[in-house]
NUDO-871317 format. One line per 3 residues: for each residue x, z, y of N, C-alpha, C. Coordinates in steps of 0.001 Angstrom, whole numbers, padded with zeros to 6 digits. Atoms other than C-alpha are relative to their C-alpha. Layout:
N
X,Z,Y,X,Z,Y,X,Z,Y ~ ...;
END
This chain:
105
000314,-001198,-000521,093255,083645,110871,000979,000680,000865 ~ -000813,-000564,-001063,094946,085154,113892,000220,001592,-000274 ~ -000300,-001334,000198,096866,088434,113408,000340,000590,001568;
-000427,-000651,-001357,097060,090845,116502,000877,001292,-000451 ~ -000864,-001160,000230,099699,093407,116593,-000271,001128,000946 ~ 000145,-001071,-000948,099373,096814,117927,001346,000420,000412;
-001341,-000315,-000757,102184,097514,120434,000009,001448,000438 ~ 000075,-001272,-000578,101045,100837,121661,000555,001304,-000936 ~ -000405,-001087,001001,101980,102882,118442,001439,-000359,-000576;
-001214,000408,000594,105400,103052,116877,000007,-000768,-001235 ~ 000233,000899,001252,104032,101530,113704,-001517,-000220,-000042 ~ 001428,000302,-000014,100702,099811,113298,-000792,000941,-000886;
000764,-000835,000884,099700,102046,110403,-000150,001357,000602 ~ 000239,-001147,-000666,100037,105049,112667,-001456,000406,000476 ~ 001353,-000325,-000215,096569,104663,113692,-000863,000419,-001086;
000718,-000534,001183,095359,105283,110342,-000063,001621,-000114 ~ -000315,-001352,-000216,096817,108699,110647,-000860,000581,001029 ~ 000758,-000299,-001181,095292,109032,114090,-001598,000142,-000428;
001489,000172,000331,091796,107919,112764,-000300,001154,-000988 ~ 000395,-001066,000880,092033,110408,109912,-000191,001364,000754 ~ 000176,-001180,-000892,092645,113159,112440,-001306,000119,000851;
001262,-000050,-000662,089600,112189,114360,-001235,000131,-000990 ~ 001065,-000144,000980,087399,111989,111220,000042,001604,-000417 ~ -000100,-001430,000191,088571,115550,110407,-000628,000788,001142;
000590,-000484,-001034,087826,116600,113790,-001595,-000043,000191 ~ 001599,000127,-000013,084267,115303,113682,-000521,000697,-001132 ~ 000637,-000811,001142,083781,116956,110328,000047,001554,000387;
-000028,-001218,-000456,084832,120176,111740,-000830,000314,001146 ~ 000659,-000251,-001377,083306,119978,115134,-000983,-001159,000208 ~ 000885,001066,-000222,080209,117672,114888,-000421,-000365,001316;
000571,000528,-001228,079157,115578,117692,-001342,-000581,-000222 ~ 001375,000556,000372,075439,114831,117913,-000121,-001541,-000022 ~ 000135,001569,-000077,075894,111144,118761,000978,-000737,-000698;
-001110,000639,000779,078664,110504,116280,-000509,-000557,-001213 ~ 000388,000531,001285,078288,107965,113572,000509,000640,-001099 ~ -000677,-000788,000974,080689,109885,111545,-000787,001112,-000515;
000796,-001204,000170,078528,113090,111935,-001251,-000395,-000710 ~ 001365,000328,000629,075551,111260,110955,000127,-000344,-001313 ~ -000196,000254,001406,076878,109945,107779,000351,001327,-000736;
-000223,-001228,000800,078373,113295,106846,-001213,000865,-000213 ~ 001113,-000838,000192,075232,115048,107456,-001153,-000544,-001074 ~ 000731,000559,000873,073385,112505,105179,000493,000210,-001446;
-000592,-000330,001354,075656,113621,102290,000936,-000882,-000496 ~ -001156,000685,000437,078537,112362,100287,-000544,-001287,-000658 ~ 000483,001224,000678,076340,109938,098297,-000190,-001147,000992;
000031,001255,-000972,075584,108050,101522,001200,-000398,000476 ~ -001203,000481,-000428,079172,107903,102525,000570,-001007,-001091 ~ -000466,000772,001131,080064,106513,098944,-000883,-001274,000053;
000711,001248,-000135,077079,103973,099539,000634,-000942,000875 ~ -000561,000639,-001040,078611,102911,102669,001384,-000729,-000342 ~ -001141,000431,000469,081958,102412,101051,-000294,-001262,-001003;
000519,001155,000916,080274,100212,098314,-000516,-001209,000769 ~ 000531,001019,-000916,078314,098223,100916,001175,-000865,000715 ~ -001124,000665,-000909,081501,097515,103090,000961,-000688,-001096;
-000811,000690,001157,083540,096582,099819,-000600,-001198,-000190 ~ 000768,001261,000424,080808,094004,098845,000239,-000894,001289 ~ -000182,000835,-001228,080816,092702,102526,001420,-000660,000160;
-001419,000413,-000293,084598,092460,102707,000302,-001066,-001206 ~ -000226,001145,000924,084643,090528,099384,-000628,-001248,000242 ~ 000647,001297,-000252,082152,088005,100377,000845,-000741,001239;
-000727,000523,-001033,084014,087556,103665,001449,-000716,-000353 ~ -001276,000473,000477,087357,087262,101907,-000098,-001392,-000855 ~ 000234,001133,000914,086052,084766,099345,-000359,-001302,000902;
000461,001151,-000886,084496,082556,102137,001184,-000346,001036 ~ -000957,000066,-001216,087881,082937,104233,-000616,000021,001442 ~ 000671,-000040,-001234,085725,083956,107041,000866,000955,001109;
-000637,-000726,-001179,086865,085229,110500,-000477,001392,-000071 ~ 000458,-001492,000130,084890,088410,109759,000676,000854,-001125 ~ -000750,-000831,001110,087226,089418,106947,000797,001214,000474;
-000709,-001087,-000663,089215,091588,109444,-001036,001004,000325 ~ 000988,-001101,-000335,086071,093313,110811,-000566,000721,-001296 ~ 000611,-000673,001162,084666,093979,107355,001100,000799,-000746;
-001065,-000882,000558,088141,095186,106157,000101,001190,000770 ~ -000156,-001180,-000793,088254,097614,109062,-001219,001060,-000380 ~ 001136,-000790,000463,084743,098789,108120,000238,000805,-001371;
-000195,-000711,001279,085808,099394,104574,001012,001047,000106 ~ -001018,-000898,-000181,088954,101275,105488,-000565,001120,000726 ~ 000506,-001111,-000593,087042,103391,107855,-000912,000853,-000907;
000907,-000682,000916,084291,104360,105259,000903,000700,-001221 ~ -001018,-000712,000963,087182,104899,102680,000517,001155,000407 ~ -000582,-001228,-000581,088892,107192,104921,-000897,001170,000269;
000914,-001021,-000047,085764,109035,105580,-000475,000663,-001333 ~ 000200,-000512,001341,085107,109438,101882,001092,001163,-000456 ~ -001257,-000866,000181,088641,110999,101570,-000096,001263,000756;
000050,-001194,-000856,088055,113298,104494,-001062,000938,-000470 ~ 000992,-000733,000458,084872,114462,103201,000127,000850,-001161 ~ -000324,-000812,001301,086395,115773,100000,001373,000837,000204;
-001300,-000815,-000176,089508,117380,101761,001231,-000795,-000372 ~ -001274,000831,000397,091813,114442,100832,000372,-000819,001208 ~ -000447,000758,-001078,093891,112194,102877,000857,-001198,-000525;
-000922,001160,000466,095989,108996,102866,001260,000395,-000575 ~ -001220,-000452,000652,098882,111041,102075,-000128,000183,-001536 ~ 000255,-000276,001489,097288,111951,098705,000054,-001416,-000726;
-000027,001286,000548,096735,108164,098182,001465,-000512,-000152 ~ -001378,000437,-000129,100319,107344,099184,000850,000690,-001146 ~ -000707,-000669,001062,101747,110079,096898,-000313,-000591,-001398;
000340,000396,001194,099826,108753,093982,000616,-001485,-000240 ~ -000637,001200,000104,101051,105151,094579,001604,000105,-000246 ~ -001397,-000150,000194,104643,106319,094998,000353,000592,-001556;
-000067,-000540,001425,104269,108307,091641,-000057,-001047,-001071 ~ 000127,001123,000912,103106,105222,089954,001274,-000956,000075 ~ -000958,000877,-000084,105759,103150,091330,001353,000401,-000628;
-001113,-000541,000579,108489,105561,090224,000030,000101,-001632 ~ 000208,000107,001294,107079,105481,086766,000212,-001348,-000692 ~ 000088,001470,000508,107635,101682,086372,001569,-000224,-000383;
END
C-alpha cells in the first residue's frame, strides 16, 4: 500500500484540525448543498449510524488488505470528527484523554 505525504502543511495531522474547523463552520453556518449539513440536519443518530457503517467498511477493507483501506479510513475519521463536532467536542478532548491515560500508566 503506497503512502502519500502531505507537504503543504507543517505536519500531516494539521489537516485534521483544519477539517474540524470546517465542520464547525458548516454546523454554525449551514450550506444547502453540503453533505455535512445534510447529515447534521438528519440528526445525531444518523451521524452515529454513518460512523458505524464506515467502521464496518474500514474493518472489511483492512482485513482484506485492500487498497480501499485508506479511503474507508478517511471516511471513518471524517464521520468520527463530525460526531465529536455535533456534540461540541474536538480532537483536543480525545488527545487530552489519551494523554491522561498514558500518564496514569
